[in-house]
N, CA, C and O atoms as CSV, one atom per row, in Angstrom:
chain,resi,resn,atom,element,x,y,z
A,1,MET,N,N,-18.097,24.376,15.718
A,1,MET,CA,C,-18.920,23.406,16.407
A,1,MET,C,C,-18.451,23.327,17.855
A,1,MET,O,O,-17.255,23.193,18.115
A,2,THR,N,N,-19.371,23.408,18.784
A,2,THR,CA,C,-19.012,23.331,20.195
A,2,THR,C,C,-18.686,21.898,20.565
A,2,THR,O,O,-19.052,20.965,19.850
A,3,LEU,N,N,-17.993,21.724,21.689
A,3,LEU,CA,C,-17.673,20.375,22.159
A,3,LEU,C,C,-18.936,19.578,22.443
A,3,LEU,O,O,-18.984,18.377,22.180
A,4,ARG,N,N,-19.951,20.232,22.973
A,4,ARG,CA,C,-21.217,19.532,23.259
A,4,ARG,C,C,-21.851,19.027,21.966
A,4,ARG,O,O,-22.327,17.894,21.904
A,5,ASN,N,N,-21.856,19.883,20.921
A,5,ASN,CA,C,-22.394,19.466,19.629
A,5,ASN,C,C,-21.558,18.352,19.012
A,5,ASN,O,O,-22.104,17.428,18.409
A,6,LEU,N,N,-20.235,18.433,19.159
A,6,LEU,CA,C,-19.353,17.394,18.646
A,6,LEU,C,C,-19.650,16.066,19.331
A,6,LEU,O,O,-19.736,15.032,18.669
A,7,HIS,N,N,-19.807,16.087,20.646
A,7,HIS,CA,C,-20.093,14.867,21.403
A,7,HIS,C,C,-21.427,14.279,20.954
A,7,HIS,O,O,-21.519,13.071,20.737
A,8,PHE,N,N,-22.459,15.103,20.810
A,8,PHE,CA,C,-23.775,14.630,20.365
A,8,PHE,C,C,-23.678,14.052,18.954
A,8,PHE,O,O,-24.255,13.001,18.673
A,9,THR,N,N,-22.956,14.731,18.072
A,9,THR,CA,C,-22.786,14.255,16.699
A,9,THR,C,C,-22.073,12.914,16.675
A,9,THR,O,O,-22.444,12.026,15.908
A,10,LEU,N,N,-21.046,12.759,17.512
A,10,LEU,CA,C,-20.317,11.507,17.606
A,10,LEU,C,C,-21.241,10.369,18.031
A,10,LEU,O,O,-21.185,9.281,17.458
A,11,ILE,N,N,-22.082,10.609,19.020
A,11,ILE,CA,C,-23.014,9.590,19.502
A,11,ILE,C,C,-24.020,9.238,18.420
A,11,ILE,O,O,-24.280,8.060,18.179
A,12,LEU,N,N,-24.584,10.234,17.772
A,12,LEU,CA,C,-25.571,10.010,16.719
A,12,LEU,C,C,-24.948,9.265,15.546
A,12,LEU,O,O,-25.551,8.332,15.015
A,13,PHE,N,N,-23.768,9.661,15.144
A,13,PHE,CA,C,-23.048,9.023,14.050
A,13,PHE,C,C,-22.813,7.550,14.350
A,13,PHE,O,O,-23.052,6.694,13.500
A,14,THR,N,N,-22.347,7.257,15.551
A,14,THR,CA,C,-22.076,5.879,15.941
A,14,THR,C,C,-23.357,5.054,15.952
A,14,THR,O,O,-23.366,3.917,15.480
A,15,ALA,N,N,-24.427,5.610,16.481
A,15,ALA,CA,C,-25.695,4.883,16.531
A,15,ALA,C,C,-26.220,4.582,15.131
A,15,ALA,O,O,-26.733,3.489,14.888
A,16,CYS,N,N,-26.099,5.528,14.215
A,16,CYS,CA,C,-26.580,5.314,12.846
A,16,CYS,C,C,-25.829,4.176,12.161
A,16,CYS,O,O,-26.438,3.333,11.504
A,17,PHE,N,N,-24.522,4.155,12.314
A,17,PHE,CA,C,-23.743,3.142,11.619
A,17,PHE,C,C,-23.766,1.799,12.322
A,17,PHE,O,O,-23.377,0.796,11.725
A,18,ALA,N,N,-24.203,1.743,13.558
A,18,ALA,CA,C,-24.379,0.459,14.228
A,18,ALA,C,C,-25.455,-0.344,13.529
A,18,ALA,O,O,-25.417,-1.574,13.533
A,19,CYS,N,N,-26.416,0.342,12.928
A,19,CYS,CA,C,-27.469,-0.350,12.178
A,19,CYS,C,C,-26.879,-1.088,10.985
A,19,CYS,O,O,-27.413,-2.111,10.557
A,20,MET,N,N,-25.776,-0.570,10.447
A,20,MET,CA,C,-25.122,-1.215,9.316
A,20,MET,C,C,-24.255,-2.381,9.758
A,20,MET,O,O,-23.880,-3.216,8.935
A,21,HIS,N,N,-23.933,-2.453,11.035
A,21,HIS,CA,C,-23.090,-3.501,11.603
A,21,HIS,C,C,-23.814,-4.140,12.778
A,21,HIS,O,O,-23.324,-4.047,13.903
A,22,PRO,N,N,-24.966,-4.788,12.567
A,22,PRO,CA,C,-25.744,-5.265,13.694
A,22,PRO,C,C,-25.015,-6.270,14.572
A,22,PRO,O,O,-25.279,-6.324,15.773
A,23,ALA,N,N,-24.113,-7.061,14.021
A,23,ALA,CA,C,-23.402,-8.045,14.836
A,23,ALA,C,C,-22.486,-7.378,15.845
A,23,ALA,O,O,-22.115,-7.992,16.846
A,24,PHE,N,N,-22.117,-6.128,15.594
A,24,PHE,CA,C,-21.195,-5.433,16.470
A,24,PHE,C,C,-21.892,-4.525,17.473
A,24,PHE,O,O,-21.217,-3.802,18.206
A,25,SER,N,N,-23.205,-4.539,17.529
A,25,SER,CA,C,-23.894,-3.598,18.392
A,25,SER,C,C,-23.741,-3.912,19.866
A,25,SER,O,O,-23.432,-3.007,20.641
A,26,ALA,N,N,-23.943,-5.148,20.290
A,26,ALA,CA,C,-23.896,-5.431,21.728
A,26,ALA,C,C,-23.356,-6.813,22.033
A,26,ALA,O,O,-23.495,-7.280,23.163
A,27,ASN,N,N,-22.761,-7.469,21.093
A,27,ASN,CA,C,-22.293,-8.828,21.277
A,27,ASN,C,C,-20.777,-8.833,21.501
A,27,ASN,O,O,-20.022,-8.684,20.540
A,28,PRO,N,N,-20.314,-9.001,22.748
A,28,PRO,CA,C,-18.870,-8.984,22.999
A,28,PRO,C,C,-18.103,-10.006,22.170
A,28,PRO,O,O,-16.972,-9.741,21.761
A,29,ALA,N,N,-18.695,-11.166,21.915
A,29,ALA,CA,C,-17.998,-12.185,21.127
A,29,ALA,C,C,-17.697,-11.693,19.720
A,29,ALA,O,O,-16.716,-12.127,19.115
A,30,ALA,N,N,-18.523,-10.796,19.187
A,30,ALA,CA,C,-18.288,-10.255,17.847
A,30,ALA,C,C,-17.062,-9.348,17.805
A,30,ALA,O,O,-16.476,-9.157,16.739
A,31,TRP,N,N,-16.669,-8.794,18.933
A,31,TRP,CA,C,-15.539,-7.868,18.986
A,31,TRP,C,C,-14.225,-8.556,19.328
A,31,TRP,O,O,-13.163,-8.006,19.036
A,32,THR,N,N,-14.259,-9.744,19.941
A,32,THR,CA,C,-13.011,-10.388,20.347
A,32,THR,C,C,-12.161,-10.691,19.131
A,32,THR,O,O,-12.680,-10.991,18.055
A,33,GLY,N,N,-10.869,-10.611,19.305
A,33,GLY,CA,C,-9.943,-10.882,18.219
A,33,GLY,C,C,-8.851,-9.840,18.161
A,33,GLY,O,O,-8.656,-9.063,19.096
A,34,THR,N,N,-8.142,-9.836,17.048
A,34,THR,CA,C,-6.997,-8.953,16.865
A,34,THR,C,C,-7.341,-7.863,15.859
A,34,THR,O,O,-7.868,-8.134,14.780
A,35,TRP,N,N,-7.034,-6.633,16.230
A,35,TRP,CA,C,-7.329,-5.451,15.423
A,35,TRP,C,C,-6.036,-4.679,15.186
A,35,TRP,O,O,-5.101,-4.765,15.981
A,36,SER,N,N,-5.986,-3.926,14.093
A,36,SER,CA,C,-4.818,-3.118,13.763
A,36,SER,C,C,-5.264,-1.724,13.330
A,36,SER,O,O,-6.302,-1.559,12.689
A,37,ALA,N,N,-4.464,-0.731,13.691
A,37,ALA,CA,C,-4.705,0.655,13.287
A,37,ALA,C,C,-3.369,1.395,13.290
A,37,ALA,O,O,-2.448,0.985,13.996
A,38,PRO,N,N,-3.242,2.470,12.523
A,38,PRO,CA,C,-2.027,3.278,12.607
A,38,PRO,C,C,-1.854,3.829,14.032
A,38,PRO,O,O,-2.831,4.167,14.700
A,39,SER,N,N,-0.631,3.910,14.470
A,39,SER,CA,C,-0.328,4.366,15.828
A,39,SER,C,C,-0.087,5.871,15.870
A,39,SER,O,O,0.570,6.426,14.989
A,40,LEU,N,N,-0.618,6.526,16.892
A,40,LEU,CA,C,-0.377,7.957,17.096
A,40,LEU,C,C,1.068,8.191,17.520
A,40,LEU,O,O,1.705,9.135,17.052
A,41,SER,N,N,1.592,7.338,18.404
A,41,SER,CA,C,2.933,7.562,18.954
A,41,SER,C,C,4.048,7.171,17.993
A,41,SER,O,O,5.131,7.754,18.036
A,42,GLN,N,N,3.799,6.190,17.124
A,42,GLN,CA,C,4.799,5.740,16.157
A,42,GLN,C,C,4.103,5.548,14.802
A,42,GLN,O,O,3.742,4.421,14.462
A,43,PRO,N,N,3.906,6.616,14.024
A,43,PRO,CA,C,3.104,6.545,12.797
A,43,PRO,C,C,3.520,5.467,11.797
A,43,PRO,O,O,2.681,4.984,11.035
A,44,SER,N,N,4.790,5.083,11.784
A,44,SER,CA,C,5.231,4.063,10.827
A,44,SER,C,C,5.007,2.635,11.339
A,44,SER,O,O,5.238,1.667,10.616
A,45,VAL,N,N,4.558,2.517,12.586
A,45,VAL,CA,C,4.350,1.199,13.193
A,45,VAL,C,C,2.884,1.077,13.612
A,45,VAL,O,O,2.382,1.932,14.342
A,46,PRO,N,N,2.190,0.026,13.160
A,46,PRO,CA,C,0.778,-0.101,13.546
A,46,PRO,C,C,0.631,-0.518,15.010
A,46,PRO,O,O,1.506,-1.168,15.581
A,47,ILE,N,N,-0.491,-0.130,15.594
A,47,ILE,CA,C,-0.851,-0.630,16.907
A,47,ILE,C,C,-1.641,-1.920,16.677
A,47,ILE,O,O,-2.541,-1.960,15.838
A,48,ILE,N,N,-1.308,-2.951,17.410
A,48,ILE,CA,C,-2.016,-4.227,17.347
A,48,ILE,C,C,-2.759,-4.382,18.672
A,48,ILE,O,O,-2.147,-4.416,19.740
A,49,ILE,N,N,-4.065,-4.474,18.589
A,49,ILE,CA,C,-4.918,-4.582,19.782
A,49,ILE,C,C,-5.585,-5.947,19.780
A,49,ILE,O,O,-6.178,-6.355,18.782
A,50,CYS,N,N,-5.488,-6.648,20.895
A,50,CYS,CA,C,-6.170,-7.926,21.054
A,50,CYS,C,C,-7.239,-7.766,22.131
A,50,CYS,O,O,-6.937,-7.456,23.284
A,51,LEU,N,N,-8.489,-7.981,21.738
A,51,LEU,CA,C,-9.602,-7.962,22.683
A,51,LEU,C,C,-9.921,-9.414,23.018
A,51,LEU,O,O,-10.370,-10.179,22.163
A,52,HIS,N,N,-9.683,-9.781,24.274
A,52,HIS,CA,C,-9.826,-11.164,24.712
A,52,HIS,C,C,-11.186,-11.405,25.357
A,52,HIS,O,O,-11.786,-10.501,25.940
A,53,THR,N,N,-11.656,-12.643,25.241
A,53,THR,CA,C,-12.869,-13.054,25.935
A,53,THR,C,C,-12.670,-12.791,27.423
A,53,THR,O,O,-11.591,-13.049,27.956
A,54,GLY,N,N,-13.676,-12.291,28.086
A,54,GLY,CA,C,-13.567,-12.008,29.517
A,54,GLY,C,C,-13.220,-10.570,29.825
A,54,GLY,O,O,-13.179,-10.181,30.992
A,55,GLY,N,N,-12.963,-9.753,28.781
A,55,GLY,CA,C,-12.784,-8.336,29.020
A,55,GLY,C,C,-11.367,-7.837,29.207
A,55,GLY,O,O,-11.183,-6.686,29.604
A,56,THR,N,N,-10.354,-8.654,28.936
A,56,THR,CA,C,-8.985,-8.144,29.004
A,56,THR,C,C,-8.531,-7.755,27.603
A,56,THR,O,O,-9.038,-8.268,26.605
A,57,ALA,N,N,-7.564,-6.837,27.546
A,57,ALA,CA,C,-7.046,-6.356,26.270
A,57,ALA,C,C,-5.534,-6.227,26.350
A,57,ALA,O,O,-4.978,-5.966,27.417
A,58,THR,N,N,-4.874,-6.410,25.213
A,58,THR,CA,C,-3.436,-6.168,25.115
A,58,THR,C,C,-3.188,-5.297,23.893
A,58,THR,O,O,-3.959,-5.308,22.934
A,59,GLU,N,N,-2.098,-4.545,23.947
A,59,GLU,CA,C,-1.709,-3.720,22.798
A,59,GLU,C,C,-0.212,-3.844,22.585
A,59,GLU,O,O,0.561,-3.983,23.533
A,60,HIS,N,N,0.183,-3.790,21.310
A,60,HIS,CA,C,1.593,-3.828,20.922
A,60,HIS,C,C,1.828,-2.717,19.908
A,60,HIS,O,O,1.124,-2.616,18.903
A,61,VAL,N,N,2.822,-1.892,20.184
A,61,VAL,CA,C,3.280,-0.876,19.229
A,61,VAL,C,C,4.794,-0.975,19.242
A,61,VAL,O,O,5.443,-0.509,20.179
A,62,GLY,N,N,5.357,-1.578,18.210
A,62,GLY,CA,C,6.798,-1.802,18.203
A,62,GLY,C,C,7.203,-2.640,19.410
A,62,GLY,O,O,6.691,-3.742,19.608
A,63,ASP,N,N,8.127,-2.112,20.218
A,63,ASP,CA,C,8.583,-2.820,21.413
A,63,ASP,C,C,7.680,-2.604,22.619
A,63,ASP,O,O,7.814,-3.300,23.626
A,64,TYR,N,N,6.761,-1.647,22.528
A,64,TYR,CA,C,5.882,-1.340,23.654
A,64,TYR,C,C,4.794,-2.406,23.785
A,64,TYR,O,O,4.212,-2.838,22.790
A,65,ARG,N,N,4.528,-2.821,25.016
A,65,ARG,CA,C,3.448,-3.753,25.323
A,65,ARG,C,C,2.596,-3.139,26.414
A,65,ARG,O,O,3.129,-2.627,27.399
A,66,GLY,N,N,1.281,-3.181,26.257
A,66,GLY,CA,C,0.371,-2.635,27.253
A,66,GLY,C,C,-0.788,-3.574,27.506
A,66,GLY,O,O,-1.058,-4.485,26.723
A,67,THR,N,N,-1.463,-3.337,28.609
A,67,THR,CA,C,-2.630,-4.146,28.957
A,67,THR,C,C,-3.767,-3.218,29.363
A,67,THR,O,O,-3.566,-2.037,29.647
A,68,GLY,N,N,-4.951,-3.783,29.382
A,68,GLY,CA,C,-6.109,-3.019,29.790
A,68,GLY,C,C,-7.333,-3.902,29.882
A,68,GLY,O,O,-7.244,-5.130,29.862
A,69,THR,N,N,-8.470,-3.254,29.983
A,69,THR,CA,C,-9.745,-3.950,30.019
A,69,THR,C,C,-10.660,-3.322,28.980
A,69,THR,O,O,-10.462,-2.173,28.584
A,70,TRP,N,N,-11.664,-4.077,28.537
A,70,TRP,CA,C,-12.591,-3.551,27.554
A,70,TRP,C,C,-13.988,-4.073,27.838
A,70,TRP,O,O,-14.178,-5.114,28.467
A,71,LYS,N,N,-14.964,-3.305,27.347
A,71,LYS,CA,C,-16.356,-3.717,27.456
A,71,LYS,C,C,-17.142,-3.025,26.359
A,71,LYS,O,O,-16.702,-2.033,25.779
A,72,ILE,N,N,-18.315,-3.574,26.090
A,72,ILE,CA,C,-19.207,-2.981,25.108
A,72,ILE,C,C,-20.016,-1.895,25.798
A,72,ILE,O,O,-20.597,-2.122,26.859
A,73,GLU,N,N,-20.049,-0.731,25.200
A,73,GLU,CA,C,-20.904,0.359,25.656
A,73,GLU,C,C,-21.717,0.812,24.459
A,73,GLU,O,O,-21.219,1.511,23.577
A,74,GLY,N,N,-22.964,0.405,24.444
A,74,GLY,CA,C,-23.820,0.719,23.303
A,74,GLY,C,C,-23.346,-0.020,22.078
A,74,GLY,O,O,-23.492,-1.240,21.992
A,75,THR,N,N,-22.778,0.703,21.125
A,75,THR,CA,C,-22.336,0.110,19.860
A,75,THR,C,C,-20.828,0.186,19.665
A,75,THR,O,O,-20.340,0.027,18.546
A,76,VAL,N,N,-20.087,0.428,20.743
A,76,VAL,CA,C,-18.632,0.539,20.638
A,76,VAL,C,C,-17.956,-0.370,21.646
A,76,VAL,O,O,-18.533,-0.724,22.674
A,77,ALA,N,N,-16.725,-0.741,21.333
A,77,ALA,CA,C,-15.877,-1.432,22.300
A,77,ALA,C,C,-15.008,-0.355,22.951
A,77,ALA,O,O,-14.194,0.282,22.283
A,78,LYS,N,N,-15.186,-0.157,24.259
A,78,LYS,CA,C,-14.446,0.871,24.995
A,78,LYS,C,C,-13.302,0.200,25.742
A,78,LYS,O,O,-13.510,-0.733,26.517
A,79,ILE,N,N,-12.095,0.690,25.496
A,79,ILE,CA,C,-10.887,0.087,26.063
A,79,ILE,C,C,-10.240,1.059,27.039
A,79,ILE,O,O,-9.935,2.196,26.680
A,80,HIS,N,N,-10.033,0.611,28.267
A,80,HIS,CA,C,-9.305,1.391,29.278
A,80,HIS,C,C,-7.928,0.749,29.438
A,80,HIS,O,O,-7.812,-0.385,29.903
A,81,TRP,N,N,-6.896,1.482,29.050
A,81,TRP,CA,C,-5.530,0.977,29.144
A,81,TRP,C,C,-4.929,1.326,30.505
A,81,TRP,O,O,-5.286,2.347,31.092
A,82,THR,N,N,-4.026,0.495,31.008
A,82,THR,CA,C,-3.369,0.790,32.286
A,82,THR,C,C,-2.519,2.058,32.186
A,82,THR,O,O,-2.175,2.653,33.207
A,83,SER,N,N,-2.182,2.473,30.969
A,83,SER,CA,C,-1.445,3.721,30.749
A,83,SER,C,C,-2.340,4.942,30.942
A,83,SER,O,O,-1.877,6.079,30.845
A,84,LYS,N,N,-3.626,4.703,31.217
A,84,LYS,CA,C,-4.656,5.715,31.422
A,84,LYS,C,C,-5.204,6.293,30.117
A,84,LYS,O,O,-6.058,7.179,30.153
A,85,TRP,N,N,-4.729,5.808,28.964
A,85,TRP,CA,C,-5.323,6.175,27.692
A,85,TRP,C,C,-6.655,5.442,27.564
A,85,TRP,O,O,-6.871,4.423,28.220
A,86,THR,N,N,-7.545,5.959,26.723
A,86,THR,CA,C,-8.816,5.302,26.441
A,86,THR,C,C,-8.966,5.182,24.935
A,86,THR,O,O,-8.611,6.094,24.188
A,87,GLY,N,N,-9.494,4.051,24.498
A,87,GLY,CA,C,-9.753,3.836,23.082
A,87,GLY,C,C,-11.191,3.412,22.855
A,87,GLY,O,O,-11.780,2.715,23.682
A,88,LEU,N,N,-11.750,3.829,21.742
A,88,LEU,CA,C,-13.075,3.375,21.311
A,88,LEU,C,C,-12.920,2.776,19.926
A,88,LEU,O,O,-12.465,3.443,18.997
A,89,LEU,N,N,-13.298,1.526,19.793
A,89,LEU,CA,C,-13.331,0.863,18.504
A,89,LEU,C,C,-14.785,0.844,18.081
A,89,LEU,O,O,-15.640,0.345,18.812
A,90,ARG,N,N,-15.078,1.390,16.889
A,90,ARG,CA,C,-16.481,1.515,16.487
A,90,ARG,C,C,-16.626,1.360,14.979
A,90,ARG,O,O,-15.652,1.498,14.238
A,91,PRO,N,N,-17.860,1.069,14.523
A,91,PRO,CA,C,-18.130,1.058,13.087
A,91,PRO,C,C,-17.880,2.452,12.497
A,91,PRO,O,O,-18.144,3.468,13.140
A,92,ALA,N,N,-17.371,2.476,11.272
A,92,ALA,CA,C,-17.081,3.738,10.590
A,92,ALA,C,C,-18.066,3.960,9.447
A,92,ALA,O,O,-18.761,3.040,9.017
A,93,ALA,N,N,-18.108,5.181,8.973
A,93,ALA,CA,C,-19.033,5.563,7.912
A,93,ALA,C,C,-18.814,4.776,6.624
A,93,ALA,O,O,-19.762,4.544,5.874
A,94,ASN,N,N,-17.582,4.367,6.363
A,94,ASN,CA,C,-17.277,3.674,5.108
A,94,ASN,C,C,-17.597,2.187,5.156
A,94,ASN,O,O,-17.287,1.458,4.214
A,95,GLY,N,N,-18.213,1.731,6.239
A,95,GLY,CA,C,-18.522,0.312,6.376
A,95,GLY,C,C,-17.441,-0.458,7.097
A,95,GLY,O,O,-17.640,-1.625,7.434
A,96,GLY,N,N,-16.299,0.163,7.344
A,96,GLY,CA,C,-15.221,-0.476,8.085
A,96,GLY,C,C,-15.326,-0.121,9.563
A,96,GLY,O,O,-16.421,-0.036,10.120
A,97,PHE,N,N,-14.183,0.080,10.179
A,97,PHE,CA,C,-14.115,0.423,11.591
A,97,PHE,C,C,-13.098,1.527,11.785
A,97,PHE,O,O,-12.277,1.796,10.907
A,98,GLU,N,N,-13.160,2.167,12.951
A,98,GLU,CA,C,-12.173,3.181,13.295
A,98,GLU,C,C,-11.863,3.106,14.782
A,98,GLU,O,O,-12.678,2.668,15.594
A,99,LEU,N,N,-10.649,3.552,15.109
A,99,LEU,CA,C,-10.183,3.597,16.485
A,99,LEU,C,C,-10.004,5.055,16.876
A,99,LEU,O,O,-9.235,5.786,16.252
A,100,LEU,N,N,-10.720,5.471,17.913
A,100,LEU,CA,C,-10.585,6.811,18.479
A,100,LEU,C,C,-9.797,6.663,19.766
A,100,LEU,O,O,-10.050,5.740,20.539
A,101,THR,N,N,-8.839,7.561,20.014
A,101,THR,CA,C,-8.043,7.479,21.232
A,101,THR,C,C,-7.968,8.830,21.934
A,101,THR,O,O,-7.924,9.884,21.300
A,102,TRP,N,N,-7.956,8.761,23.268
A,102,TRP,CA,C,-7.805,9.922,24.128
A,102,TRP,C,C,-6.591,9.693,25.009
A,102,TRP,O,O,-6.420,8.614,25.576
A,103,LYS,N,N,-5.751,10.710,25.121
A,103,LYS,CA,C,-4.554,10.631,25.959
A,103,LYS,C,C,-4.923,10.469,27.426
A,103,LYS,O,O,-6.083,10.605,27.816
A,104,SER,N,N,-3.935,10.182,28.202
A,104,SER,CA,C,-4.069,9.925,29.630
A,104,SER,C,C,-5.004,10.902,30.333
A,104,SER,O,O,-4.787,12.113,30.323
A,105,ASP,N,N,-6.038,10.351,30.939
A,105,ASP,CA,C,-6.990,11.078,31.779
A,105,ASP,C,C,-7.787,12.176,31.060
A,105,ASP,O,O,-8.372,13.024,31.734
A,106,THR,N,N,-7.833,12.193,29.734
A,106,THR,CA,C,-8.662,13.152,29.010
A,106,THR,C,C,-10.108,12.680,29.053
A,106,THR,O,O,-10.383,11.493,28.875
A,107,GLN,N,N,-11.016,13.590,29.283
A,107,GLN,CA,C,-12.440,13.251,29.320
A,107,GLN,C,C,-12.943,12.931,27.914
A,107,GLN,O,O,-12.530,13.566,26.943
A,108,LEU,N,N,-13.830,11.951,27.808
A,108,LEU,CA,C,-14.319,11.528,26.501
A,108,LEU,C,C,-15.295,12.517,25.871
A,108,LEU,O,O,-15.663,12.356,24.707
A,109,ASP,N,N,-15.718,13.536,26.615
A,109,ASP,CA,C,-16.572,14.549,25.994
A,109,ASP,C,C,-15.741,15.585,25.230
A,109,ASP,O,O,-16.303,16.485,24.606
A,110,HIS,N,N,-14.422,15.468,25.273
A,110,HIS,CA,C,-13.529,16.281,24.452
A,110,HIS,C,C,-13.264,15.541,23.148
A,110,HIS,O,O,-13.441,14.325,23.073
A,111,ALA,N,N,-12.847,16.262,22.137
A,111,ALA,CA,C,-12.494,15.634,20.870
A,111,ALA,C,C,-11.373,14.621,21.099
A,111,ALA,O,O,-10.495,14.861,21.928
A,112,PRO,N,N,-11.384,13.499,20.384
A,112,PRO,CA,C,-10.307,12.512,20.562
A,112,PRO,C,C,-8.967,13.084,20.103
A,112,PRO,O,O,-8.914,13.981,19.262
A,113,ASP,N,N,-7.894,12.550,20.668
A,113,ASP,CA,C,-6.552,12.965,20.262
A,113,ASP,C,C,-6.171,12.372,18.913
A,113,ASP,O,O,-5.299,12.896,18.219
A,114,ASP,N,N,-6.826,11.279,18.546
A,114,ASP,CA,C,-6.515,10.642,17.279
A,114,ASP,C,C,-7.718,9.809,16.824
A,114,ASP,O,O,-8.418,9.215,17.644
A,115,ILE,N,N,-7.947,9.774,15.529
A,115,ILE,CA,C,-8.944,8.900,14.906
A,115,ILE,C,C,-8.260,8.245,13.721
A,115,ILE,O,O,-7.756,8.930,12.830
A,116,GLN,N,N,-8.241,6.919,13.711
A,116,GLN,CA,C,-7.585,6.178,12.636
A,116,GLN,C,C,-8.488,5.060,12.136
A,116,GLN,O,O,-9.304,4.541,12.898
A,117,PRO,N,N,-8.357,4.682,10.876
A,117,PRO,CA,C,-9.089,3.510,10.402
A,117,PRO,C,C,-8.552,2.267,11.114
A,117,PRO,O,O,-7.354,2.161,11.373
A,118,ALA,N,N,-9.429,1.353,11.420
A,118,ALA,CA,C,-9.024,0.107,12.085
A,118,ALA,C,C,-9.537,-1.063,11.256
A,118,ALA,O,O,-10.554,-0.962,10.570
A,119,ARG,N,N,-8.822,-2.161,11.332
A,119,ARG,CA,C,-9.287,-3.356,10.643
A,119,ARG,C,C,-9.057,-4.579,11.517
A,119,ARG,O,O,-8.118,-4.642,12.311
A,120,ARG,N,N,-9.926,-5.525,11.346
A,120,ARG,CA,C,-9.810,-6.770,12.098
A,120,ARG,C,C,-8.821,-7.665,11.363
A,120,ARG,O,O,-8.965,-7.926,10.169
A,121,ILE,N,N,-7.813,-8.131,12.100
A,121,ILE,CA,C,-6.813,-9.025,11.530
A,121,ILE,C,C,-7.279,-10.472,11.648
A,121,ILE,O,O,-7.145,-11.259,10.711
A,122,SER,N,N,-7.825,-10.808,12.809
A,122,SER,CA,C,-8.323,-12.176,13.013
A,122,SER,C,C,-9.412,-12.162,14.075
A,122,SER,O,O,-9.378,-11.358,15.006
A,123,PRO,N,N,-10.380,-13.063,13.922
A,123,PRO,CA,C,-11.423,-13.162,14.951
A,123,PRO,C,C,-10.883,-13.817,16.199
A,123,PRO,O,O,-9.829,-14.454,16.186
A,124,GLY,N,N,-11.624,-13.648,17.279
A,124,GLY,CA,C,-11.225,-14.251,18.549
A,124,GLY,C,C,-11.528,-15.731,18.592
A,124,GLY,O,O,-12.037,-16.295,17.625
A,125,PRO,N,N,-11.216,-16.363,19.714
A,125,PRO,CA,C,-11.394,-17.808,19.846
A,125,PRO,C,C,-12.860,-18.238,19.839
A,125,PRO,O,O,-13.157,-19.420,19.668
A,126,ASP,N,N,-13.787,-17.276,20.026
A,126,ASP,CA,C,-15.200,-17.617,20.034
A,126,ASP,C,C,-15.767,-17.793,18.632
A,126,ASP,O,O,-16.930,-18.169,18.483
A,127,LYS,N,N,-14.972,-17.530,17.609
A,127,LYS,CA,C,-15.472,-17.584,16.222
A,127,LYS,C,C,-15.333,-18.962,15.646
A,127,LYS,O,O,-15.702,-19.189,14.493
């Protein structure tokens, strides 16, 4: 599969499953809160991501602390970290969610460096 086909498939896949998660399609308040996923850098330690009202984000992996910004793009929450990594939190085929990550300055039309199941730990203050 070419990278172009992979990118198109990723977009189509995300759009299809957004129909199964209508609250998560374009409502930033639906995404705010705390999320967890296995970490690429420390597999035995989960990454904890907090998406805050107003578009700021924080991440914790063990002793590491990071910050960034996030916004809704179509049916995904796109996170730009100050470390230059990018994350996409999106609905998954199994009805849950998944976190896709790209290393520093990698273009999003390339395959992600990691894809992990993600789960919401707690809703944000808007809930």
